[in-house]
C-alpha positions in Angstrom: 60.7 33.7 26.8 62.4 35.6 24.0 60.7 38.4 22.2 62.0 39.9 19.0 60.8 42.8 16.8 61.4 42.8 13.1 59.9 43.5 9.7 58.2 41.5 7.0 57.4 43.0 3.6 57.7 46.5 5.1 55.5 45.8 8.1 56.4 45.6 11.7 56.1 42.2 13.3 56.7 40.6 16.7 58.1 37.2 17.3 57.6 35.2 20.5 59.8 32.2 21.3 59.6 29.8 24.3 63.4 30.0 24.5 66.4 30.8 22.3 66.2 27.3 20.6 62.4 27.4 19.8 62.0 25.9 16.3 58.4 27.1 15.9 58.1 30.7 17.0 54.9 32.7 16.9 55.1 35.7 14.6 52.4 38.3 14.1 51.8 41.9 12.9 49.9 44.8 14.3 46.5 43.8 12.9 46.7 40.4 14.7 48.2 42.0 17.8 45.1 44.3 18.0 42.8 41.2 17.7 44.7 39.4 20.4 44.4 42.4 22.8 40.7 42.8 22.0 40.0 39.2 22.7 42.5 38.6 25.5 39.9 37.3 28.0 38.6 34.6 25.6 42.1 33.6 24.6 43.1 33.3 28.3 40.0 31.2 29.1 40.8 28.9 26.1 44.4 28.5 27.2 43.4 27.6 30.8 40.9 24.9 29.7 41.8 21.3 30.3 
């Protein structure tokens, strides 16, 4: 997994890629990062569902 930090319109962002050739990376800023952290248990449960 590759993680990159950058900037978008003057705001810090984080980009997560499955690998170096990932065509559809996941990019988010600090506001969404805080929401992810606050709701981590629900997100983890969702990801583990069949």
